[in-house]
VOBA-1610 file (N, C-alpha, C; in pm, whole numbers, padded with zeros to 5 digits, always signed):
BEGIN
Met+00934-11518+00509Met+00946-11661+00532Met+00909-11737+00407His+01000-11817+00357His+00976-11898+00238His+00948-12040+00283Gln+00833-12093+00245Gln+00797-12227+00286Gln+00773-12312+00163Val+00853-12414+00143Val+00836-12505+00030Val+00811-12643+00085Trp+00693-12697+00056Trp+00657-12831+00101Trp+00660-12925-00017Gln+00730-13033-00001Gln+00740-13130-00109Gln+00731-13270-00050Glu+00648-13355-00113Glu+00634-13492-00066Glu+00762-13570-00096Val+00809-13645+00004Val+00928-13728-00011Val+00892-13869+00034Lys+00902-13968-00054Lys+00867-14104-00020Lys+00972-14166+00072Val+00927-14220+00183Val+01017-14283+00279Val+00958-14419+00315Ser+01018-14528+00268Ser+00972-14663+00297Ser+00822-14679+00274Gly+00774-14630+00162Gly+00635-14646+00126Gly+00541-14544+00187Asp+00588-14463+00279Asp+00505-14359+00339Asp+00550-14224+00285Thr+00495-14118+00337Thr+00527-13986+00287Thr+00575-13897+00400Ala+00690-13835+00382Ala+00740-13737+00478Ala+00730-13600+00414Tyr+00738-13496+00495Tyr+00728-13360+00442Tyr+00850-13281+00486His+00915-13220+00389His+01037-13145+00414His+01009-12998+00394Met+01053-12914+00486Met+01025-12771+00474Met+01154-12691+00480Asn+01168-12596+00388Asn+01273-12496+00393Asn+01209-12361+00421Thr+01275-12275+00497Thr+01218-12144+00525Thr+01321-12035+00500Thr+01287-11944+00405Thr+01377-11832+00380Thr+01305-11703+00348Val+01207-11702+00253Val+01138-11579+00214Val+00988-11603+00204Pro+00900-11497+00196Pro+00758-11520+00217Pro+00677-11567+00098Arg+00693-11690+00060Arg+00605-11752-00037Arg+00616-11901-00017Arg+00524-11980-00071Arg+00534-12123-00052Arg+00474-12199-00169Val+00526-12318-00193Val+00477-12406-00298Val+00448-12541-00234Phe+00333-12598-00260Phe+00297-12729-00210Phe+00296-12829-00324Thr+00367-12941-00307Thr+00355-13051-00401Thr+00243-13139-00352Ile+00137-13155-00433Ile+00020-13226-00386Ile-00015-13341-00479Gly+00088-13409-00529Gly+00065-13524-00615Gly-00002-13638-00540Gly-00060-13731-00613Gly-00133-13841-00553Gly-00043-13931-00469Gly-00106-14006-00375Gly-00034-14103-00294Gly+00010-14054-00160Ala-00022-13930-00124Ala+00018-13879+00007Ala-00056-13954+00115Thr+00017-13991+00221Thr-00049-14063+00330Thr-00023-14005+00467Met+00075-13940+00500Met+00098-13867+00624Met-00009-13893+00730Arg-00028-14019+00767Arg-00138-14057+00856Arg-00121-14005+00998Lys+00004-13987+01041Lys+00024-13941+01177Lys+00112-13818+01175Leu+00053-13704+01192Leu+00131-13580+01203Leu+00181-13565+01345Leu+00286-13489+01361Leu+00336-13462+01495Leu+00229-13396+01580Pro+00221-13435+01709Pro+00117-13376+01795Pro+00133-13226+01804Val+00035-13157+01751Val+00020-13011+01751Val+00153-12940+01775Leu+00234-12933+01671Leu+00364-12866+01677Leu+00348-12723+01629Leu+00386-12630+01712Leu+00375-12488+01677Leu+00515-12432+01657Val+00536-12373+01539Val+00666-12313+01510Val+00644-12169+01467Ala+00709-12075+01532Ala+00690-11933+01499Ala+00822-11871+01460Trp+00820-11789+01355Trp+00936-11710+01317Trp+00902-11564+01345Val+00976-11501+01436Val+00948-11363+01472Val+01041-11272+01394Leu+00985-11193+01305Leu+01063-11102+01222Leu+01053-10958+01269Ala+00933-10916+01313Ala+00909-10779+01359Ala+00770-10773+01419Arg+00732-10661+01478Arg+00599-10645+01535Arg+00503-10588+01431Ala+00378-10624+01443Ala+00274-10570+01356Ala+00145-10565+01434Thr+00047-10487+01386Thr-00074-10468+01462Thr-00200-10513+01392Ser-00205-10508+01260Ser-00330-10539+01191Ser-00357-10687+01187Pro-00484-10735+01216Pro-00512-10876+01228Pro-00562-10944+01102Leu-00600-10874+00998Leu-00663-10937+00884Leu-00562-10962+00772Pro-00567-11081+00709Pro-00469-11118+00607Pro-00508-11073+00469Cys-00409-11051+00385Cys-00428-11044+00241Cys-00542-10956+00198Thr-00542-10830+00239Thr-00648-10740+00197Thr-00622-10690+00056Ala-00722-10624-00002Ala-00714-10587-00144Ala-00695-10438-00164Glu-00653-10365-00061Glu-00638-10220-00071Glu-00514-10181-00148Ala-00469-10263-00239Ala-00333-10255-00285Ala-00310-10196-00422Ala-00405-10129-00480Ala-00388-10080-00617Ala-00336-10192-00705Cys-00415-10297-00714Cys-00374-10421-00780Cys-00340-10399-00927Ser-00381-10289-00983Ser-00365-10269-01127Ser-00227-10220-01167Arg-00144-10180-01073Arg-00015-10126-01116Arg+00100-10210-01060Pro+00203-10236-01140Pro+00312-10324-01099Pro+00419-10253-01017Asp+00379-10175-00917Asp+00477-10116-00828Asp+00521-10219-00725Pro+00632-10195-00655Pro+00672-10287-00548Pro+00559-10300-00446Leu+00532-10425-00407Leu+00423-10448-00312Leu+00458-10392-00175Gln+00359-10332-00114Gln+00372-10280+00021Gln+00291-10368+00116Pro+00312-10356+00248Pro+00236-10437+00343Pro+00086-10425+00319Ala+00016-10535+00338Ala-00129-10545+00325Ala-00177-10535+00181Gln-00088-10556+00084Gln-00128-10542-00055Gln-00193-10665-00113Gly-00190-10778-00050Gly-00267-10889-00101Gly-00190-11016-00128Cys-00266-11118-00164Cys-00213-11252-00189Cys-00227-11293-00334Thr-00149-11390-00373Thr-00163-11456-00503Thr-00161-11606-00477Val-00261-11677-00529Val-00270-11821-00509Val-00273-11889-00645Leu-00195-11996-00660Leu-00182-12068-00786Leu-00212-12215-00766Tyr-00268-12276-00868Tyr-00279-12422-00875Tyr-00255-12461-01020Ala-00177-12568-01042Ala-00149-12611-01178Ala-00127-12761-01182Thr-00163-12821-01295Thr-00141-12964-01316Thr-00110-12991-01462Asp-00025-13090-01486Asp+00000-13136-01623Asp-00057-13275-01644Gly-00141-13321-01551Gly-00197-13455-01557Gly-00123-13556-01474Glu+00002-13526-01442Glu+00083-13616-01359Glu+00129-13548-01231Val+00166-13422-01242Val+00212-13343-01127Val+00105-13241-01093Met+00076-13225-00963Met-00020-13126-00917Met+00051-13037-00816Leu+00050-12906-00841Leu+00120-12813-00753Leu+00029-12698-00713Gly+00037-12659-00586Gly-00032-12540-00539Gly+00068-12450-00469Gly+00054-12320-00484Gly+00146-12228-00420Gly+00082-12094-00397Asn+00141-12017-00308Asn+00085-11884-00282Asn+00185-11791-00217Asn+00163-11661-00240Asn+00233-11555-00169Asn+00140-11501-00060Glu+00193-11486+00060Glu+00121-11419+00168Glu+00186-11282+00188Asp+00149-11186+00104Asp+00205-11051+00116Asp+00119-10972+00213Tyr+00173-10948+00331Tyr+00092-10889+00437Tyr+00181-10817+00536Val+00120-10724+00610Val+00194-10640+00703Val+00243-10716+00826Asn+00172-10823+00864Asn+00207-10894+00988Asn+00315-10999+00960Pro+00436-10982+01013Pro+00543-11077+00987Pro+00550-11190+01088Leu+00464-11190+01189Leu+00465-11293+01292Leu+00387-11414+01240Thr+00450-11494+01158Thr+00384-11607+01095Thr+00407-11736+01171Lys+00311-11826+01161Lys+00318-11953+01233Lys+00276-12067+01142Val+00328-12187+01172Val+00283-12310+01108Val+00251-12408+01219Trp+00136-12476+01206Trp+00100-12574+01309Trp+00038-12698+01245Phe+00048-12809+01317Phe+00005-12939+01267Phe-00107-12994+01354Ile-00209-13050+01289Ile-00320-13113+01360Ile-00322-13261+01321Pro-00301-13351+01417Pro-00298-13494+01383Pro-00434-13544+01335Gly-00431-13646+01250Gly-00554-13710+01209Gly-00605-13802+01318Glu-00723-13777+01368Glu-00780-13857+01476Glu-00929-13879+01451Gly-00979-13995+01494Gly-01121-14023+01484Gly-01175-14018+01343Gly-01093-14057+01246Gly-01138-14056+01108Gly-01110-13927+01033Ser-01062-13824+01102Ser-01029-13699+01034Ser-00889-13708+00975Phe-00862-13626+00874Phe-00732-13625+00810Phe-00637-13532+00886Gly-00510-13572+00894Gly-00409-13483+00947Gly-00389-13366+00853Arg-00353-13251+00910Arg-00340-13131+00827Arg-00236-13036+00885Val-00177-12957+00797Val-00081-12855+00835Val-00138-12721+00790Tyr-00132-12622+00880Tyr-00189-12491+00853Tyr-00082-12383+00869Phe-00103-12274+00798Phe-00019-12155+00809Phe-00107-12037+00845Gly-00056-11949+00930Gly-00134-11832+00968Gly-00055-11740+01058Phe-00128-11672+01145Phe-00067-11572+01234Phe-00097-11608+01379Ser-00079-11514+01469Ser-00087-11545+01611Ser-00227-11577+01660Asp-00330-11552+01580Asp-00465-11590+01620Asp-00497-11735+01584Tyr-00405-11803+01516Tyr-00421-11943+01474Tyr-00547-11964+01392His-00582-11865+01313His-00688-11880+01213His-00617-11911+01082Ala-00637-12032+01032Ala-00558-12078+00917Ala-00583-11992+00794Gln-00474-11941+00736Gln-00482-11867+00610Gln-00464-11959+00491Gly-00405-12077+00514Gly-00382-12173+00408Gly-00326-12301+00467Gly-00318-12406+00385Gly-00262-12531+00434Gly-00290-12647+00341Met-00261-12767+00391Met-00277-12889+00312Met-00305-13004+00407Asn-00385-13102+00363Asn-00406-13220+00447Asn-00332-13340+00392Glu-00340-13452+00462Glu-00261-13570+00427Glu-00303-13633+00295Gln-00419-13597+00243Gln-00466-13649+00116Gln-00422-13562-00003Gly-00352-13453+00026Gly-00307-13364-00080Gly-00405-13255-00115Leu-00507-13233-00031Leu-00600-13122-00053Leu-00537-12994-00001Phe-00526-12894-00087Phe-00459-12768-00059Phe-00560-12655-00063Phe-00541-12553+00023Phe-00626-12435+00012Phe-00548-12311+00056Asp-00597-12197+00012Asp-00551-12070+00066Asp-00663-11968+00052Gly-00667-11871+00143Gly-00771-11768+00143Gly-00717-11634+00098Leu-00806-11552+00041Leu-00768-11420-00009Leu-00873-11319+00034Gly-00829-11204+00086Gly-00920-11099+00125Gly-00973-11022+00006Leu-01090-10962+00023Leu-01152-10881-00081Leu-01185-10743-00025Ser-01199-10646-00111Ser-01232-10510-00068Ser-01382-10490-00052Thr-01462-10587-00096Thr-01607-10577-00083Thr-01660-10693+00000Thr-01774-10671+00064Thr-01841-10775+00141Thr-01969-10816+00070Leu-01988-10946+00053Leu-02104-10998-00018Leu-02181-11095+00070Pro-02313-11098+00059Pro-02391-11197+00132Pro-02364-11337+00078Val-02364-11434+00168Val-02340-11572+00129Val-02469-11633+00078Ser-02459-11711-00027Ser-02575-11784-00078Ser-02616-11889+00024Lys-02741-11881+00075Lys-02788-11971+00181Lys-02899-12065+00136Glu-02953-12043+00020Glu-03070-12119-00022Glu-03043-12269-00024Gly-03125-12344+00049Gly-03112-12489+00055Gly-02999-12538+00140Lys-02936-12451+00219Lys-02820-12489+00299Lys-02853-12488+00448Gln-02775-12566+00524Gln-02785-12567+00669Gln-02675-12478+00728Glu-02707-12413+00839Glu-02604-12335+00906Glu-02509-12428+00980Tyr-02380-12399+00967Tyr-02277-12477+01035Tyr-02210-12388+01138Ala-02207-12432+01264Ala-02161-12347+01374Ala-02009-12338+01384Gly-01938-12427+01319Gly-01793-12428+01332Gly-01723-12364+01214Asn-01595-12402+01198Asn-01512-12352+01088Asn-01530-12445+00969Leu-01598-12398+00866Leu-01631-12483+00752Leu-01508-12522+00672Val-01410-12436+00665Val-01287-12469+00593Val-01213-12581+00665Asp-01204-12573+00797Asp-01138-12680+00873Asp-01215-12811+00859Lys-01347-12803+00857Lys-01428-12924+00835Lys-01393-12987+00701Ala-01380-12904+00599Ala-01342-12954+00466Ala-01204-13019+00468Met-01109-12954+00532Met-00974-13008+00535Met-00966-13135+00619Ala-01050-13148+00720Ala-01050-13267+00805Ala-01121-13385+00742Glu-01218-13357+00652Glu-01303-13464+00599Glu-01286-13492+00451Cys-01229-13400+00376Cys-01228-13412+00229Cys-01090-13445+00174Ala-01089-13528+00070Ala-00967-13556-00004Ala-00969-13488-00141Thr-01088-13443-00184Thr-01102-13389-00319Thr-01176-13256-00318Val-01158-13182-00425Val-01232-13057-00444Val-01381-13087-00455Glu-01416-13198-00519Glu-01557-13234-00533Glu-01623-13248-00396Cys-01553-13306-00300Cys-01605-13317-00164Cys-01624-13180-00102Val-01528-13089-00123Val-01539-12953-00069Val-01660-12882-00130Val-01679-12897-00260Val-01795-12837-00326Val-01923-12887-00260Gly-01930-13017-00233Gly-02048-13073-00168Gly-02075-13013-00032Leu-01969-12992+00047Leu-01985-12931+00179Leu-02034-12788+00169Phe-01975-12711+00079Phe-02013-12570+00066Phe-02151-12554+00003Glu-02198-12655-00067Glu-02334-12651-00120Glu-02436-12698-00017Gln-02389-12766+00088Gln-02477-12816+00193Gln-02484-12723+00313Tyr-02371-12653+00344Tyr-02362-12572+00465Tyr-02319-12429+00434Tyr-02350-12340+00527Tyr-02289-12207+00531Tyr-02255-12178+00676Ala-02148-12102+00697Ala-02103-12073+00833Ala-02102-11924+00864Asn-02114-11839+00761Asn-02114-11694+00779Asn-02225-11634+00694Asp-02280-11523+00742Asp-02384-11454+00665Asp-02325-11381+00544Ser-02201-11337+00556Ser-02136-11266+00447Ser-01987-11297+00447Trp-01924-11274+00331Trp-01780-11294+00316Trp-01716-11167+00262His-01598-11134+00312His-01512-11038+00243His-01381-11109+00208Trp-01396-11233+00168Trp-01283-11318+00132Trp-01329-11422+00031Gln-01233-11499-00021Gln-01260-11613-00108Gln-01150-11716-00085Phe-01170-11837-00138Phe-01074-11945-00120Phe-01045-12011-00254Leu-00922-12063-00267Leu-00889-12152-00377Leu-00852-12287-00316Phe-00918-12393-00359Phe-00887-12530-00319Phe-00835-12606-00440Gly-00734-12692-00418Gly-00684-12781-00522Gly-00655-12917-00462Asp-00666-13024-00542Asp-00644-13157-00486Asp-00541-13237-00564Ala-00519-13361-00523Ala-00417-13445-00583Ala-00463-13515-00709Ser-00588-13493-00750Ser-00639-13554-00872Ser-00632-13462-00992Gly-00595-13334-00968Gly-00586-13238-01076Gly-00700-13139-01082Glu-00789-13142-00982Glu-00902-13052-00979Glu-00876-12934-00885Ser-00932-12819-00920Ser-00927-12702-00831Ser-01051-12618-00854Ala-01078-12529-00760Ala-01193-12439-00772Ala-01173-12319-00682Ile-01228-12206-00723Ile-01231-12085-00642Ile-01370-12075-00580Phe-01374-12058-00449Phe-01500-12050-00375Phe-01525-11905-00336Glu-01624-11844-00400Glu-01667-11709-00366Glu-01792-11718-00279Ala-01841-11605-00231Ala-01959-11604-00144Ala-02082-11659-00214Gln-02091-11636-00346Gln-02211-11675-00419Gln-02184-11765-00539Glu-02059-11790-00568Glu-02024-11869-00686Glu-01909-11965-00654Ile-01905-12076-00727Ile-01791-12167-00724Ile-01740-12177-00867Leu-01615-12139-00887Leu-01557-12134-01021Leu-01461-12251-01039Arg-01497-12346-01124Arg-01414-12464-01148Arg-01297-12431-01240Gln-01189-12502-01216Gln-01071-12487-01302Gln-01096-12546-01440Arg-01049-12477-01539Arg-01052-12526-01677Arg-00916-12497-01741Gly-00856-12595-01803Gly-00733-12570-01877Gly-00605-12601-01804Gly-00611-12665-01688Gly-00489-12711-01622Gly-00429-12618-01520Tyr-00487-12499-01501Tyr-00435-12412-01397Tyr-00545-12316-01351Gln-00521-12255-01235Gln-00613-12155-01183Gln-00534-12056-01098Val-00571-11929-01110Val-00504-11821-01038Val-00609-11738-00966Ala-00581-11701-00842Ala-00669-11610-00768Ala-00586-11500-00705Thr-00636-11378-00715Thr-00578-11267-00638Thr-00692-11205-00557Asn-00700-11074-00550Asn-00795-11012-00457Asn-00911-10943-00528Phe-00969-11011-00627Phe-01090-10960-00691Phe-01179-11078-00725Leu-01307-11051-00751Leu-01404-11156-00783Leu-01405-11183-00933Gln-01361-11300-00971Gln-01358-11333-01113Gln-01498-11353-01171Ser-01594-11394-01085Ser-01731-11412-01134Ser-01792-11280-01178Ala-01744-11170-01121Ala-01798-11038-01153Ala-01708-10959-01248Thr-01599-11023-01293Thr-01501-10953-01375Thr-01470-11035-01499Pro-01517-10995-01617Pro-01487-11071-01739Pro-01337-11071-01767Pro-01288-11171-01839Pro-01143-11182-01863Pro-01078-11055-01915Glu-01144-10983-02006Glu-01083-10863-02063Glu-01073-10749-01963Ala-01147-10757-01852Ala-01145-10651-01751Ala-01060-10687-01630Arg-00991-10798-01635Arg-00907-10841-01523Arg-00771-10774-01533Thr-00763-10656-01475Thr-00644-10572-01490Thr-00541-10590-01379Cys-00572-10669-01277Cys-00475-10691-01168Cys-00344-10743-01227Trp-00236-10669-01205Trp-00109-10707-01268Trp-00058-10842-01216Arg-00086-10872-01089Arg-00042-11001-01035Arg-00116-11116-01103Tyr-00245-11100-01121Tyr-00325-11202-01189Tyr-00277-11220-01333Arg-00263-11110-01406Arg-00225-11118-01546Arg-00085-11177-01564Thr+00008-11137-01477Thr+00144-11190-01485Thr+00146-11339-01456Ala+00075-11381-01352Ala+00072-11524-01318Ala+00012-11607-01430Val-00097-11559-01490Val-00159-11631-01601Val-00063-11642-01719Glu+00004-11532-01753Glu+00100-11535-01864Glu+00214-11633-01836Glu+00264-11633-01713Glu+00373-11723-01677Glu+00328-11869-01686Leu+00208-11899-01638Leu+00159-12037-01640Leu+00130-12083-01782Glu+00076-11995-01865Glu+00047-12033-02003Glu+00173-12058-02085Ser+00281-11991-02051Ser+00406-12007-02126Ser+00500-12110-02062Met+00460-12168-01950Met+00546-12263-01879Met+00565-12390-01963Glu+00688-12428-01986Glu+00718-12547-02067Glu+00707-12674-01985Thr+00758-12673-01863Thr+00755-12791-01776Thr+00710-12750-01638Leu+00606-12814-01587Leu+00555-12783-01454Leu+00646-12844-01348Ser+00693-12762-01256Ser+00782-12809-01149Ser+00772-12713-01032Val+00823-12757-00918Val+00827-12670-00801Val+00906-12543-00833Glu+01018-12559-00902Glu+01102-12443-00935Glu+01027-12346-01026Ala+00953-12400-01125Ala+00880-12313-01216Ala+00768-12238-01144Met+00700-12306-01052Met+00595-12240-00975Met+00655-12132-00884Arg+00773-12162-00829Arg+00840-12062-00746Arg+00876-11939-00828Asp+00913-11959-00952Asp+00945-11846-01040Asp+00821-11761-01065Val+00705-11825-01081Val+00581-11749-01099Val+00553-11664-00975Leu+00569-11724-00858Leu+00546-11651-00734Leu+00644-11537-00719Asp+00768-11558-00759Asp+00867-11449-00757Asp+00823-11335-00847Ala+00766-11366-00961Ala+00729-11263-01058Ala+00616-11174-01009Val+00536-11223-00914Val+00422-11144-00866Val+00438-11101-00721His+00558-11117-00666His+00582-11083-00526His+00637-10941-00512
//
């Protein structure tokens, strides 16, 4: 399933157009998005085949070799900005083909948001009406979450961020104030409409530097640049560094190169 979301101005407001063909997606998250009223909880499912495993984007994939990706081999998440255009995109390479997209209206001061995931309706990625984008990536290791000085949050902290935050800075504040799990075997990349992004690990928050950020299925805080051998990560970085003009099409080409 290919999902491309692009903001389209309609009489001063913002509409969202989606095409679906193959399994990757690009989000245009430039400033000015307002999508104040999303459709009441619309669930759309594309059934391609049956699958059994419930966890997304695991890292059991021999990330170091550029062989054709097999089911459960992992995700690639990108964010890039040239100062005027902000784009986020990701591949959901996974064994479960029963993918879903659902919409949560903005109510009671919360932001409307669109999520992507599977039949358990646990969001693997999405975007809110303010242009805040995120996607999650599985890891092969489990790490304790940094709890010092934080309050326990009983709900879904990512959904809280998407409902309340317009910026990465706001998300950083929430994750520095709360924790919702004792340990993580995953990480997140968030990007916003102002040009900021960050990777959220269990114990570290890695801010974007240089206009782009790439995440795959390893911990960058524990892996120096020269030791980052994941072919998907290295290919995406090379493609972004050599990109002449940032566009939806160019980001789609990067995702094609690592799919």
